N, C-alpha and C positions, 0 to 999 in steps of 0.2 A: 447440528453444525452451521456456519456464517460464512462471509466472506469479511476478506478485508482490505484496506484500501492503501496503494502508495500513487504518488507522483512527483513532481518535480519541486524542491526545496533548498534550489542551491541558496536563493536568497530568502529576505524579509516576507516579501510580495507576494514569493512562490508557497512560502509555509504558511501563511494566513490564508490564501486560497485554498490550499490543500485543506487544511482544517475546516474551514467553509463548508468544502466539500462536503469531506467526512461528515460535518452536522445535518448538512440537509440530506444524505445519501441514507444517514445511520450507519453506516461502516468505519466501523474502528480503523485507526492505522497502525498497516501492520510494523513501525518504526519504533510504539509505544506498547505493541501488543508484548503479553508475555509468554512463554516457550509455552505454558498449557493450552494458551488461545491457537497457537500456531496449532498443537497438535490437536487441537479442534477445530479449526478451521477447513472448510470447505476448498476455499479458493483465494486468489488476490485479484481484485480490478486494481487498474491500473489507467492514471488518471492522464490524459494528452500532455506530451509533454514530459513524460517519465522517461524518456529514451536520451534526455539530453542533461538528464539529473548523473550522478555519479552517487549519490546517496538512494536514487530511487530504483539503479542499475544493481547495484547491492540487494535493495531489497525482494529483485526480483529471484536473485541468485539466491539467497536464502529460503524466497516463499518455493523453487525449483525443488532446493534439497530438504527441503519440508512433503514434499509431493504436491503442490499444493496448484488446483486447475485454475492457468493464467490467464483470466481476459483483458480485454482494451475497454472502458465503457465510451 
């Protein structure tokens, strides 16, 4: 089991920061994960600022629908 990551990505700078955080932590991004990755995931980490981004809010809803444990970084 593994964790996936979401965070703000409404701007190019946010997207690049989130990709960098993904690389540093080794956490794959939820929005690029396929369904099998989500079925095998144990939880979701939310990067700071996630709650101000509609895309990240949708990711959290999706993770909740898959029953993932949701934690803040």
